[in-house]
PASEBA-1860 file (N, C-alpha, C; in nm, 3 decimals):
! residues 305
1> MPWLQLKA> 1.124/-6.467/2.087/1.150/-6.432/1.914/1.180/-6.319/1.853 ~ 1.317/-6.330/1.761/1.357/-6.203/1.724/1.282/-6.183/1.621 ~ 1.290/-6.047/1.575/1.202/-5.985/1.478/1.324/-5.902/1.372 ~ 1.269/-5.906/1.268/1.333/-5.819/1.120/1.263/-5.690/1.104 ~ 1.335/-5.571/1.137/1.277/-5.461/1.114/1.310/-5.377/1.002 ~ 1.251/-5.318/0.915/1.296/-5.235/0.783/1.281/-5.111/0.803 ~ 1.344/-5.023/0.747/1.326/-4.887/0.778/1.359/-4.812/0.674 ~ 1.285/-4.696/0.599/1.294/-4.659/0.482/1.270/-4.491/0.499
9> HISPEYAE> 1.341/-4.412/0.500/1.340/-4.244/0.446/1.246/-4.230/0.355 ~ 1.126/-4.144/0.382/1.045/-4.158/0.208/0.960/-4.017/0.255 ~ 0.959/-3.961/0.102/0.852/-3.811/0.101/0.717/-3.919/0.122 ~ 0.611/-3.788/0.167/0.480/-3.883/0.195/0.398/-3.925/0.100 ~ 0.421/-3.868/-0.039/0.345/-3.882/-0.147/0.382/-4.045/-0.185 ~ 0.480/-4.128/-0.155/0.518/-4.237/-0.171/0.502/-4.322/-0.057 ~ 0.457/-4.247/0.045/0.474/-4.370/0.191/0.367/-4.465/0.133 ~ 0.254/-4.450/0.110/0.143/-4.553/0.090/0.183/-4.653/-0.029
17> TLEELLLN> 0.255/-4.624/-0.120/0.299/-4.715/-0.206/0.412/-4.834/-0.142 ~ 0.482/-4.770/-0.073/0.607/-4.870/0.008/0.536/-4.954/0.078 ~ 0.424/-4.871/0.181/0.336/-4.965/0.271/0.280/-5.060/0.212 ~ 0.235/-5.073/0.100/0.166/-5.169/0.066/0.243/-5.289/0.007 ~ 0.361/-5.233/-0.051/0.480/-5.336/-0.124/0.523/-5.412/-0.008 ~ 0.547/-5.353/0.099/0.596/-5.427/0.254/0.502/-5.544/0.309 ~ 0.360/-5.451/0.325/0.258/-5.553/0.330/0.238/-5.675/0.264 ~ 0.255/-5.681/0.124/0.232/-5.801/0.028/0.327/-5.892/0.077
25> EGACAITL> 0.487/-5.843/0.153/0.562/-5.933/0.158/0.558/-5.969/0.277 ~ 0.450/-5.940/0.370/0.403/-6.015/0.474/0.442/-5.952/0.628 ~ 0.454/-5.793/0.600/0.485/-5.728/0.698/0.389/-5.743/0.828 ~ 0.427/-5.771/0.942/0.353/-5.802/1.062/0.263/-5.653/1.125 ~ 0.345/-5.523/1.097/0.299/-5.428/1.119/0.369/-5.331/1.063 ~ 0.317/-5.217/0.985/0.349/-5.094/0.967/0.346/-4.944/1.046 ~ 0.467/-4.873/1.050/0.443/-4.737/1.128/0.499/-4.634/1.042 ~ 0.443/-4.512/1.096/0.500/-4.376/1.015/0.521/-4.294/1.098
33> EDAHDDPV> 0.654/-4.229/1.085/0.708/-4.145/1.188/0.709/-4.024/1.132 ~ 0.764/-3.919/1.189/0.812/-3.804/1.148/0.980/-3.809/1.173 ~ 1.059/-3.803/1.075/1.205/-3.756/1.076/1.249/-3.666/1.173 ~ 1.174/-3.565/1.190/1.221/-3.451/1.252/1.144/-3.439/1.381 ~ 1.063/-3.520/1.419/1.013/-3.514/1.547/0.921/-3.392/1.554 ~ 0.845/-3.339/1.462/0.738/-3.277/1.479/0.624/-3.345/1.463 ~ 0.553/-3.305/1.592/0.415/-3.365/1.600/0.289/-3.307/1.522 ~ 0.197/-3.388/1.511/0.051/-3.370/1.436/-0.035/-3.418/1.553
41> FEPERGTT> -0.117/-3.303/1.563/-0.192/-3.314/1.694/-0.375/-3.310/1.577 ~ -0.448/-3.412/1.636/-0.583/-3.387/1.592/-0.605/-3.354/1.448 ~ -0.575/-3.461/1.356/-0.588/-3.402/1.231/-0.767/-3.393/1.211 ~ -0.790/-3.352/1.082/-0.916/-3.327/1.046/-0.959/-3.471/1.034 ~ -1.108/-3.471/1.058/-1.143/-3.597/1.057/-1.157/-3.667/0.904 ~ -1.131/-3.798/0.871/-1.133/-3.856/0.782/-0.963/-3.827/0.681 ~ -0.853/-3.775/0.765/-0.759/-3.730/0.678/-0.672/-3.798/0.742 ~ -0.520/-3.864/0.695/-0.426/-3.887/0.754/-0.296/-3.795/0.690
49> PLWNHTVL> -0.275/-3.724/0.773/-0.180/-3.660/0.772/-0.040/-3.662/0.747 ~ 0.060/-3.656/0.683/0.199/-3.713/0.706/0.289/-3.572/0.685 ~ 0.392/-3.629/0.769/0.514/-3.484/0.748/0.584/-3.503/0.624 ~ 0.674/-3.418/0.615/0.713/-3.360/0.503/0.826/-3.443/0.477 ~ 0.867/-3.538/0.594/1.004/-3.628/0.570/0.965/-3.712/0.683 ~ 0.913/-3.844/0.614/0.887/-3.969/0.697/0.959/-4.067/0.681 ~ 0.938/-4.142/0.787/1.010/-4.286/0.831/0.929/-4.369/0.828 ~ 0.925/-4.463/0.742/0.838/-4.564/0.711/0.905/-4.696/0.781
57> TGLYDDLE> 0.858/-4.800/0.894/0.908/-4.871/0.931/0.810/-4.988/0.941 ~ 0.867/-5.137/0.887/0.808/-5.244/0.865/0.823/-5.350/0.978 ~ 0.779/-5.429/1.034/0.821/-5.547/1.146/0.795/-5.656/1.104 ~ 0.876/-5.760/1.091/0.871/-5.910/1.024/0.900/-6.022/1.148 ~ 0.819/-6.134/1.131/0.867/-6.230/1.219/0.940/-6.360/1.125 ~ 0.958/-6.323/1.013/1.018/-6.440/0.891/1.143/-6.341/0.887 ~ 1.271/-6.438/0.925/1.390/-6.365/0.930/1.481/-6.416/0.797 ~ 1.430/-6.523/0.728/1.471/-6.591/0.620/1.414/-6.491/0.455
65> GIHEMLGR> 1.550/-6.513/0.386/1.537/-6.456/0.252/1.508/-6.297/0.249 ~ 1.576/-6.217/0.360/1.546/-6.076/0.335/1.598/-6.027/0.234 ~ 1.732/-6.047/0.194/1.782/-5.982/0.033/1.687/-6.046/-0.084 ~ 1.624/-6.155/-0.105/1.552/-6.176/-0.191/1.443/-6.098/-0.191 ~ 1.367/-6.070/-0.080/1.247/-5.997/-0.025/1.262/-5.853/-0.085 ~ 1.391/-5.792/-0.028/1.404/-5.656/-0.079/1.414/-5.644/-0.223 ~ 1.464/-5.717/-0.279/1.488/-5.726/-0.443/1.343/-5.714/-0.500 ~ 1.246/-5.799/-0.481/1.095/-5.809/-0.491/1.053/-5.677/-0.515
73> VRDAWSME> 1.053/-5.597/-0.362/1.001/-5.479/-0.357/1.082/-5.393/-0.406 ~ 1.194/-5.372/-0.456/1.263/-5.267/-0.556/1.211/-5.309/-0.681 ~ 1.182/-5.468/-0.727/1.134/-5.449/-0.864/0.978/-5.411/-0.891 ~ 0.924/-5.422/-0.763/0.761/-5.409/-0.798/0.766/-5.271/-0.777 ~ 0.842/-5.187/-0.707/0.840/-5.016/-0.710/0.900/-4.994/-0.828 ~ 0.970/-5.026/-0.901/1.017/-4.974/-1.060/0.897/-5.022/-1.144 ~ 0.826/-5.112/-1.104/0.712/-5.120/-1.189/0.607/-5.029/-1.196 ~ 0.576/-4.983/-1.076/0.500/-4.872/-0.997/0.511/-4.746/-1.044
81> NPDDVCPE> 0.673/-4.695/-1.012/0.711/-4.567/-1.023/0.852/-4.577/-1.106 ~ 0.836/-4.584/-1.260/0.936/-4.630/-1.361/1.028/-4.477/-1.342 ~ 0.993/-4.376/-1.283/1.056/-4.275/-1.334/1.134/-4.206/-1.150 ~ 1.111/-4.303/-1.062/1.168/-4.288/-0.938/1.228/-4.382/-0.871 ~ 1.338/-4.370/-0.824/1.447/-4.476/-0.787/1.379/-4.517/-0.618 ~ 1.378/-4.622/-0.614/1.296/-4.689/-0.482/1.419/-4.641/-0.351 ~ 1.336/-4.611/-0.275/1.446/-4.542/-0.118/1.482/-4.661/-0.090 ~ 1.610/-4.615/-0.006/1.693/-4.711/0.038/1.645/-4.776/0.171
89> IEFEILED> 1.671/-4.916/0.181/1.556/-4.973/0.288/1.706/-5.013/0.373 ~ 1.686/-5.000/0.513/1.743/-5.029/0.601/1.700/-5.138/0.677 ~ 1.778/-5.253/0.749/1.696/-5.381/0.794/1.810/-5.391/0.946 ~ 1.754/-5.467/1.031/1.819/-5.504/1.111/1.710/-5.618/1.217 ~ 1.820/-5.664/1.287/1.755/-5.806/1.381/1.728/-5.713/1.495 ~ 1.582/-5.741/1.574/1.551/-5.708/1.669/1.547/-5.803/1.768 ~ 1.617/-5.831/1.899/1.604/-5.938/1.979/1.455/-5.924/2.053 ~ 1.435/-6.067/2.074/1.294/-6.029/2.172/1.277/-5.979/2.262
97> RDWSREWM> 1.208/-5.898/2.332/1.203/-5.848/2.451/1.031/-5.827/2.493 ~ 1.000/-5.789/2.614/0.897/-5.788/2.662/0.843/-5.639/2.623 ~ 0.795/-5.595/2.484/0.796/-5.477/2.468/0.695/-5.362/2.536 ~ 0.586/-5.446/2.572/0.479/-5.385/2.634/0.524/-5.324/2.788 ~ 0.634/-5.397/2.827/0.680/-5.337/2.997/0.780/-5.235/2.955 ~ 0.855/-5.198/2.848/0.974/-5.189/2.829/0.986/-5.033/2.911 ~ 0.842/-4.974/2.881/0.850/-4.832/2.948/0.862/-4.799/3.068 ~ 0.861/-4.943/3.143/0.851/-4.931/3.326/1.008/-4.870/3.366
105> DGFEPIQM> 1.101/-4.894/3.264/1.241/-4.852/3.283/1.242/-4.708/3.346 ~ 1.148/-4.652/3.268/1.182/-4.474/3.293/1.072/-4.426/3.363 ~ 0.993/-4.498/3.422/0.860/-4.421/3.547/0.914/-4.472/3.659 ~ 0.941/-4.360/3.717/0.976/-4.370/3.842/0.879/-4.278/3.941 ~ 0.865/-4.290/4.118/0.772/-4.192/4.156/0.802/-4.056/4.142 ~ 0.680/-4.008/4.122/0.697/-3.854/4.138/0.625/-3.755/4.214 ~ 0.668/-3.656/4.267/0.604/-3.601/4.340/0.485/-3.479/4.265 ~ 0.382/-3.444/4.324/0.265/-3.384/4.246/0.209/-3.278/4.371
113> GKRLWVVP> 0.262/-3.162/4.372/0.180/-3.042/4.454/0.255/-3.088/4.575 ~ 0.232/-3.056/4.725/0.296/-3.034/4.845/0.287/-3.184/4.919 ~ 0.176/-3.275/4.870/0.162/-3.396/4.964/0.144/-3.537/4.882 ~ 0.144/-3.506/4.734/0.061/-3.625/4.682/0.177/-3.659/4.598 ~ 0.199/-3.796/4.600/0.323/-3.889/4.514/0.236/-3.997/4.411 ~ 0.283/-3.991/4.295/0.256/-4.112/4.208/0.317/-4.218/4.199 ~ 0.309/-4.332/4.266/0.442/-4.436/4.267/0.392/-4.549/4.197 ~ 0.485/-4.596/4.118/0.497/-4.731/4.037/0.467/-4.796/4.117
121> SWFDAPDK> 0.363/-4.910/4.102/0.321/-5.023/4.179/0.448/-5.114/4.227 ~ 0.515/-5.112/4.111/0.675/-5.195/4.152/0.783/-5.142/4.243 ~ 0.710/-4.980/4.277/0.829/-4.925/4.382/0.779/-4.889/4.508 ~ 0.883/-4.893/4.632/0.828/-4.839/4.735/0.823/-4.699/4.744 ~ 0.710/-4.679/4.838/0.685/-4.504/4.831/0.772/-4.455/4.856 ~ 0.857/-4.331/4.839/0.960/-4.264/4.903/0.945/-4.175/5.016 ~ 0.815/-4.131/5.052/0.768/-4.074/5.140/0.630/-4.130/5.212 ~ 0.664/-4.241/5.335/0.556/-4.309/5.339/0.424/-4.221/5.415
129> DAVNLLLD> 0.478/-4.117/5.465/0.359/-4.035/5.518/0.286/-3.929/5.437 ~ 0.337/-3.934/5.295/0.257/-3.829/5.173/0.139/-3.934/5.167 ~ 0.066/-3.827/5.052/-0.065/-3.940/4.984/-0.010/-4.009/4.864 ~ 0.012/-4.138/4.900/0.069/-4.221/4.765/-0.010/-4.285/4.693 ~ -0.065/-4.277/4.570/-0.118/-4.321/4.432/-0.020/-4.418/4.381 ~ -0.073/-4.540/4.417/-0.019/-4.669/4.364/-0.035/-4.684/4.211 ~ 0.057/-4.708/4.107/-0.029/-4.697/3.985/0.068/-4.800/3.844 ~ -0.017/-4.863/3.816/0.008/-4.915/3.677/-0.090/-4.910/3.568
137> PGLAFGTG> -0.070/-4.821/3.456/-0.164/-4.787/3.361/-0.187/-4.887/3.287 ~ -0.103/-5.003/3.288/-0.144/-5.092/3.161/-0.125/-5.068/3.055 ~ -0.264/-5.063/3.011/-0.240/-5.015/2.839/-0.342/-4.915/2.833 ~ -0.386/-4.805/2.946/-0.458/-4.696/2.954/-0.350/-4.601/2.951 ~ -0.406/-4.474/2.926/-0.351/-4.320/2.941/-0.329/-4.264/3.054 ~ -0.198/-4.270/3.118/-0.199/-4.173/3.274/-0.151/-4.205/3.319 ~ 0.010/-4.157/3.348/0.109/-4.245/3.442/0.142/-4.083/3.506 ~ 0.103/-3.971/3.512/0.171/-3.857/3.564/0.273/-3.771/3.530
145> THPTTSLC> 0.336/-3.884/3.423/0.449/-3.805/3.352/0.455/-3.720/3.238 ~ 0.311/-3.735/3.204/0.262/-3.616/3.085/0.250/-3.479/3.142 ~ 0.277/-3.376/3.089/0.232/-3.204/3.122/0.072/-3.206/3.151 ~ -0.003/-3.292/3.065/-0.168/-3.258/3.092/-0.223/-3.339/3.230 ~ -0.131/-3.432/3.257/-0.186/-3.523/3.395/-0.146/-3.467/3.471 ~ -0.010/-3.412/3.492/0.073/-3.344/3.625/-0.013/-3.226/3.638 ~ -0.068/-3.162/3.527/-0.102/-3.021/3.540/-0.267/-3.045/3.642 ~ -0.339/-3.142/3.614/-0.459/-3.187/3.692/-0.429/-3.224/3.818
153> LNWLDSLA> -0.324/-3.312/3.849/-0.293/-3.361/3.964/-0.246/-3.251/4.041 ~ -0.145/-3.158/4.013/-0.110/-3.040/4.109/-0.247/-2.975/4.134 ~ -0.328/-2.966/4.040/-0.490/-2.868/4.086/-0.522/-2.946/4.205 ~ -0.567/-3.078/4.185/-0.642/-3.143/4.282/-0.596/-3.110/4.426 ~ -0.423/-3.146/4.441/-0.362/-3.103/4.525/-0.359/-2.973/4.586 ~ -0.365/-2.896/4.515/-0.398/-2.731/4.553/-0.548/-2.727/4.618 ~ -0.644/-2.821/4.549/-0.773/-2.823/4.639/-0.788/-2.872/4.773 ~ -0.703/-2.945/4.762/-0.667/-3.043/4.912/-0.660/-2.948/4.997
161> LDDKLQGK> -0.557/-2.903/4.966/-0.498/-2.788/5.048/-0.590/-2.695/5.091 ~ -0.682/-2.629/5.004/-0.763/-2.558/5.033/-0.848/-2.585/5.086 ~ -0.897/-2.721/5.115/-1.028/-2.804/5.174/-1.136/-2.803/5.105 ~ -1.110/-2.786/4.959/-1.206/-2.765/4.866/-1.237/-2.914/4.811 ~ -1.201/-3.034/4.852/-1.214/-3.166/4.811/-1.260/-3.249/4.903 ~ -1.262/-3.204/5.041/-1.319/-3.313/5.129/-1.454/-3.349/5.134 ~ -1.498/-3.469/5.083/-1.621/-3.509/5.105/-1.707/-3.459/4.971 ~ -1.606/-3.446/4.870/-1.703/-3.392/4.753/-1.741/-3.525/4.633
169> RVLDVGCG> -1.805/-3.493/4.561/-1.848/-3.587/4.430/-1.767/-3.572/4.349 ~ -1.699/-3.646/4.246/-1.600/-3.612/4.157/-1.655/-3.678/4.010 ~ -1.625/-3.626/3.886/-1.682/-3.686/3.778/-1.531/-3.672/3.671 ~ -1.434/-3.801/3.682/-1.344/-3.802/3.551/-1.404/-3.848/3.443 ~ -1.380/-3.726/3.305/-1.443/-3.807/3.190/-1.290/-3.825/3.099 ~ -1.322/-3.983/3.053/-1.219/-3.987/2.981/-1.080/-4.036/3.062 ~ -1.144/-4.116/3.175/-1.037/-4.163/3.316/-0.915/-4.236/3.289 ~ -0.918/-4.313/3.170/-0.744/-4.357/3.153/-0.700/-4.457/3.231
177> SGILAIAA> -0.621/-4.449/3.300/-0.553/-4.558/3.408/-0.652/-4.494/3.541 ~ -0.725/-4.388/3.557/-0.754/-4.351/3.690/-0.726/-4.299/3.792 ~ -0.605/-4.249/3.719/-0.520/-4.180/3.803/-0.569/-4.040/3.877 ~ -0.661/-3.979/3.792/-0.707/-3.864/3.827/-0.803/-3.901/3.943 ~ -0.870/-3.944/3.898/-1.030/-3.996/4.002/-0.950/-4.049/4.115 ~ -0.870/-4.125/4.117/-0.798/-4.222/4.226/-0.749/-4.096/4.318 ~ -0.686/-4.011/4.286/-0.606/-3.911/4.319/-0.682/-3.824/4.432 ~ -0.818/-3.774/4.364/-0.938/-3.717/4.415/-0.959/-3.756/4.551
185> LKLGANHA> -0.955/-3.912/4.528/-1.007/-3.995/4.624/-0.932/-4.006/4.771 ~ -0.810/-4.019/4.711/-0.699/-4.046/4.822/-0.694/-3.904/4.882 ~ -0.702/-3.770/4.842/-0.689/-3.657/4.881/-0.793/-3.615/4.958 ~ -0.924/-3.685/4.958/-1.031/-3.644/5.057/-1.152/-3.645/4.977 ~ -1.175/-3.658/4.842/-1.303/-3.673/4.796/-1.374/-3.789/4.833 ~ -1.521/-3.778/4.842/-1.604/-3.869/4.891/-1.622/-4.002/4.799 ~ -1.648/-3.944/4.665/-1.697/-4.073/4.577/-1.655/-4.008/4.436 ~ -1.569/-4.082/4.345/-1.538/-4.047/4.207/-1.632/-4.153/4.085
193> FGTDIDPQ> -1.654/-4.072/3.994/-1.728/-4.129/3.881/-1.634/-4.137/3.761 ~ -1.610/-4.244/3.680/-1.507/-4.239/3.567/-1.554/-4.280/3.463 ~ -1.574/-4.203/3.355/-1.627/-4.242/3.218/-1.497/-4.259/3.161 ~ -1.492/-4.363/3.026/-1.404/-4.388/2.901/-1.505/-4.466/2.829 ~ -1.444/-4.428/2.683/-1.488/-4.521/2.553/-1.385/-4.629/2.573 ~ -1.284/-4.675/2.610/-1.189/-4.779/2.592/-1.226/-4.869/2.693 ~ -1.240/-5.005/2.668/-1.303/-5.084/2.800/-1.131/-5.119/2.851 ~ -1.015/-5.118/2.788/-0.908/-5.106/2.882/-0.878/-5.020/2.945
201> ALQASRDN> -0.921/-4.918/2.910/-0.909/-4.795/3.014/-0.980/-4.812/3.144 ~ -1.103/-4.889/3.102/-1.180/-4.909/3.249/-1.127/-5.007/3.335 ~ -1.083/-5.106/3.272/-1.027/-5.212/3.347/-0.889/-5.187/3.443 ~ -0.797/-5.112/3.352/-0.701/-5.051/3.435/-0.752/-4.969/3.528 ~ -0.852/-4.866/3.507/-0.889/-4.793/3.662/-0.958/-4.891/3.745 ~ -1.015/-5.018/3.711/-1.065/-5.071/3.816/-0.917/-5.154/3.911 ~ -0.843/-5.195/3.813/-0.712/-5.239/3.888/-0.648/-5.143/3.964 ~ -0.623/-5.018/3.923/-0.555/-4.955/4.022/-0.656/-4.886/4.112
209> AERNGIDE> -0.765/-4.884/4.126/-0.865/-4.849/4.259/-0.849/-4.954/4.339 ~ -0.843/-5.063/4.319/-0.775/-5.213/4.395/-0.671/-5.229/4.439 ~ -0.580/-5.174/4.384/-0.413/-5.160/4.423/-0.444/-5.036/4.538 ~ -0.502/-4.945/4.535/-0.508/-4.843/4.635/-0.583/-4.849/4.744 ~ -0.663/-4.972/4.718/-0.756/-4.977/4.854/-0.907/-4.946/4.864 ~ -0.943/-4.912/4.740/-1.041/-4.805/4.686/-1.164/-4.920/4.632 ~ -1.268/-4.916/4.672/-1.367/-5.048/4.646/-1.454/-4.961/4.523 ~ -1.551/-5.029/4.491/-1.650/-4.982/4.380/-1.753/-4.886/4.429
217> NEFSLCYP> -1.773/-4.917/4.577/-1.891/-4.776/4.631/-1.804/-4.664/4.636 ~ -1.681/-4.644/4.615/-1.644/-4.520/4.613/-1.599/-4.464/4.480 ~ -1.593/-4.580/4.371/-1.550/-4.561/4.264/-1.620/-4.617/4.148 ~ -1.673/-4.524/4.068/-1.786/-4.610/3.981/-1.741/-4.579/3.813 ~ -1.746/-4.660/3.777/-1.657/-4.665/3.645/-1.805/-4.714/3.530 ~ -1.808/-4.647/3.391/-1.898/-4.688/3.268/-1.853/-4.607/3.185 ~ -1.919/-4.678/3.024/-1.915/-4.617/2.936/-1.968/-4.464/2.968 ~ -1.932/-4.363/2.873/-2.029/-4.250/2.879/-2.169/-4.197/2.838
225> EQAPAVTY> -2.196/-4.303/2.752/-2.363/-4.324/2.769/-2.428/-4.397/2.843 ~ -2.356/-4.452/2.951/-2.427/-4.513/3.086/-2.426/-4.427/3.180 ~ -2.331/-4.295/3.177/-2.321/-4.234/3.277/-2.477/-4.143/3.336 ~ -2.489/-4.178/3.461/-2.629/-4.081/3.534/-2.608/-3.940/3.489 ~ -2.753/-3.859/3.483/-2.780/-3.737/3.462/-2.742/-3.672/3.599 ~ -2.675/-3.637/3.673/-2.648/-3.574/3.779/-2.510/-3.477/3.780 ~ -2.509/-3.389/3.846/-2.413/-3.300/3.852/-2.303/-3.317/3.983 ~ -2.204/-3.281/3.969/-2.048/-3.317/4.054/-1.997/-3.201/4.122
233> DIVLANIL> -1.934/-3.199/4.234/-1.888/-3.095/4.290/-1.747/-3.054/4.207 ~ -1.680/-3.141/4.160/-1.563/-3.139/4.091/-1.545/-3.240/3.967 ~ -1.524/-3.171/3.834/-1.526/-3.239/3.711/-1.377/-3.211/3.667 ~ -1.318/-3.323/3.590/-1.198/-3.359/3.530/-1.206/-3.385/3.399 ~ -1.139/-3.306/3.284/-1.142/-3.372/3.154/-0.994/-3.376/3.095 ~ -0.921/-3.487/3.107/-0.795/-3.462/3.047/-0.788/-3.559/2.926 ~ -0.868/-3.455/2.817/-0.882/-3.547/2.688/-0.809/-3.485/2.542 ~ -0.878/-3.421/2.466/-0.829/-3.346/2.384/-0.893/-3.227/2.327
241> AGPLIELA> -0.854/-3.106/2.260/-0.943/-2.966/2.265/-1.085/-2.999/2.155 ~ -1.064/-3.086/2.049/-1.173/-3.149/1.994/-1.288/-3.161/2.062 ~ -1.282/-3.292/2.136/-1.376/-3.355/2.200/-1.421/-3.262/2.358 ~ -1.317/-3.170/2.351/-1.362/-3.117/2.507/-1.492/-2.976/2.457 ~ -1.445/-2.940/2.304/-1.519/-2.855/2.254/-1.656/-2.926/2.188 ~ -1.654/-3.018/2.126/-1.781/-3.128/2.074/-1.880/-3.140/2.221 ~ -1.784/-3.188/2.355/-1.884/-3.226/2.476/-1.872/-3.144/2.541 ~ -1.873/-2.971/2.514/-1.875/-2.851/2.594/-1.997/-2.866/2.678
249> AIIAGSVA> -2.135/-2.889/2.626/-2.233/-2.850/2.685/-2.275/-2.962/2.806 ~ -2.211/-3.099/2.781/-2.247/-3.221/2.843/-2.139/-3.190/2.966 ~ -2.010/-3.171/2.934/-1.916/-3.173/3.052/-1.937/-3.055/3.126 ~ -1.967/-2.928/3.081/-2.007/-2.809/3.159/-2.135/-2.844/3.245 ~ -2.219/-2.904/3.161/-2.338/-2.902/3.246/-2.308/-3.027/3.354 ~ -2.230/-3.101/3.383/-2.203/-3.158/3.480/-2.184/-3.124/3.608 ~ -2.112/-2.983/3.626/-2.071/-2.916/3.725/-2.160/-2.867/3.798 ~ -2.171/-2.868/3.924/-2.255/-2.810/3.997/-2.265/-2.681/4.052
257> PGGHIALS> -2.363/-2.644/4.088/-2.348/-2.461/4.133/-2.264/-2.468/4.224 ~ -2.145/-2.393/4.213/-2.062/-2.383/4.304/-1.913/-2.460/4.273 ~ -1.950/-2.587/4.197/-1.855/-2.682/4.155/-1.712/-2.654/4.076 ~ -1.644/-2.729/4.076/-1.515/-2.664/4.017/-1.490/-2.765/3.858 ~ -1.413/-2.689/3.781/-1.351/-2.811/3.684/-1.235/-2.757/3.664 ~ -1.153/-2.866/3.576/-1.025/-2.887/3.519/-1.000/-2.955/3.384 ~ -0.984/-2.894/3.302/-0.980/-2.926/3.157/-0.815/-2.936/3.121 ~ -0.783/-3.045/3.032/-0.642/-3.023/2.985/-0.632/-3.107/2.895
265> GILSHQAN> -0.546/-3.193/2.798/-0.508/-3.255/2.672/-0.516/-3.136/2.574 ~ -0.460/-2.985/2.622/-0.490/-2.881/2.547/-0.355/-2.823/2.515 ~ -0.321/-2.770/2.401/-0.209/-2.714/2.317/-0.246/-2.545/2.367 ~ -0.154/-2.500/2.386/-0.175/-2.326/2.447/-0.246/-2.265/2.330 ~ -0.235/-2.295/2.231/-0.302/-2.225/2.099/-0.478/-2.250/2.107 ~ -0.497/-2.344/2.158/-0.632/-2.400/2.138/-0.726/-2.358/2.304 ~ -0.648/-2.305/2.365/-0.703/-2.237/2.511/-0.809/-2.153/2.462 ~ -0.818/-2.034/2.396/-0.889/-1.955/2.359/-1.055/-2.017/2.334
273> DIIDAYHA> -1.044/-2.092/2.215/-1.156/-2.163/2.178/-1.219/-2.229/2.277 ~ -1.150/-2.314/2.380/-1.237/-2.381/2.479/-1.270/-2.311/2.598 ~ -1.208/-2.177/2.629/-1.253/-2.082/2.719/-1.375/-2.024/2.678 ~ -1.392/-2.026/2.531/-1.542/-1.940/2.499/-1.627/-2.047/2.484 ~ -1.596/-2.164/2.436/-1.705/-2.286/2.460/-1.760/-2.314/2.608 ~ -1.663/-2.273/2.690/-1.718/-2.311/2.843/-1.771/-2.199/2.884 ~ -1.752/-2.085/2.864/-1.795/-1.968/2.929/-1.945/-1.943/2.862 ~ -1.954/-2.000/2.738/-2.110/-2.008/2.671/-2.214/-2.100/2.737
281> CGLVMNEP> -2.132/-2.215/2.823/-2.225/-2.260/2.897/-2.239/-2.249/3.049 ~ -2.178/-2.121/3.076/-2.234/-2.043/3.186/-2.114/-2.074/3.289 ~ -1.975/-2.118/3.275/-1.882/-2.124/3.355/-1.782/-2.021/3.382 ~ -1.723/-1.996/3.480/-1.621/-1.879/3.467/-1.492/-1.958/3.476 ~ -1.432/-1.923/3.355/-1.273/-1.983/3.356/-1.152/-1.901/3.374 ~ -1.040/-1.945/3.449/-0.973/-1.910/3.500/-0.835/-1.871/3.374 ~ -0.760/-1.758/3.380/-0.611/-1.795/3.300/-0.568/-1.895/3.274 ~ -0.521/-1.963/3.151/-0.449/-2.100/3.136/-0.310/-2.099/3.228
289> TEREGWVR> -0.317/-2.225/3.301/-0.176/-2.288/3.341/-0.088/-2.333/3.260 ~ 0.023/-2.316/3.182/0.084/-2.378/3.113/0.206/-2.445/3.145 ~ 0.214/-2.577/3.053/0.362/-2.650/3.104/0.398/-2.710/2.964 ~ 0.512/-2.658/2.904/0.559/-2.765/2.798/0.468/-2.729/2.690 ~ 0.406/-2.663/2.660/0.355/-2.621/2.574/0.183/-2.642/2.590 ~ 0.125/-2.740/2.680/0.049/-2.770/2.704/-0.032/-2.686/2.825 ~ -0.171/-2.713/2.811/-0.255/-2.614/2.932/-0.343/-2.655/2.985 ~ -0.380/-2.606/3.143/-0.514/-2.661/3.211/-0.556/-2.543/3.201
297> LDGYRPQP> -0.691/-2.536/3.200/-0.807/-2.458/3.199/-0.894/-2.488/3.288 ~ -0.894/-2.456/3.439/-0.994/-2.455/3.517/-1.067/-2.382/3.564 ~ -1.195/-2.352/3.619/-1.297/-2.273/3.658/-1.402/-2.316/3.751 ~ -1.491/-2.269/3.722/-1.612/-2.292/3.827/-1.757/-2.259/3.777 ~ -1.864/-2.297/3.837/-2.016/-2.228/3.817/-2.029/-2.160/3.918 ~ -2.075/-2.057/3.913/-2.134/-1.959/4.024/-2.252/-2.011/4.087 ~ -2.245/-1.966/4.172/-2.405/-2.016/4.255/-2.472/-1.945/4.236 ~ -2.601/-1.972/4.200/-2.711/-1.887/4.135/-2.758/-1.768/4.254
305> E> -2.796/-1.692/4.207/-2.811/-1.544/4.300/-2.927/-1.563/4.344
END
């Protein structure tokens, strides 16, 4: 089924008004984007920050009467904002496509470190002798293409090369697609435990584990509140700076003496705050490893004297 898409460039103070008018006309979905592609990360709780130049897009499944509908929107706008002209609203017809799988065209096998490859499940592995992680993220975060994920995968590969992963227990906080936990298992870890607040992420992790020949005896999954109160040799948390700081005591507390930790989902300017939070929990944190403005923080818990 084709869709009708409306698009308007609008200043933030008027975005809510136009959004309401389009919803009143039957919009199936409204999205707000930055016209200049300036990201907004981790807004303050209870706020909805907008950019200085916003693009508002409305999606409709009714293709009839578009000109009449736009006339009603302009009339309603004039009644609510008599001193301001309604922004120009462009429209186009979008042919129906499998939108949920469009991203697959740009997702190809990626090498991480010396011997790890992340291979989309619909590709053949480029190197049959490598450690190949077959992945279909589904609706969960984590394909290896984002700097935060690739930073963690490269770290896991380096641990394996230094023989620091063989036979270890791993915790993946916010496991998403399961990519980090599964990579650790394929690189030599003995058991991985993944937690996530999103049921779709837990299902994606299960599916990807099965795709890689990993059973539930090797990879356990649950919601965070159901996680056992034990410590792990390797702890991974690729989430965001806010939750990493809020959960510092819990995440750091899950690192066993002599164990290692890697944190990501962190912008470079947020690194010092997170280092301080994890130092305060008894961990030794190394200098940040940066890629494209994102960083990985890794460290360890010293053995007791």
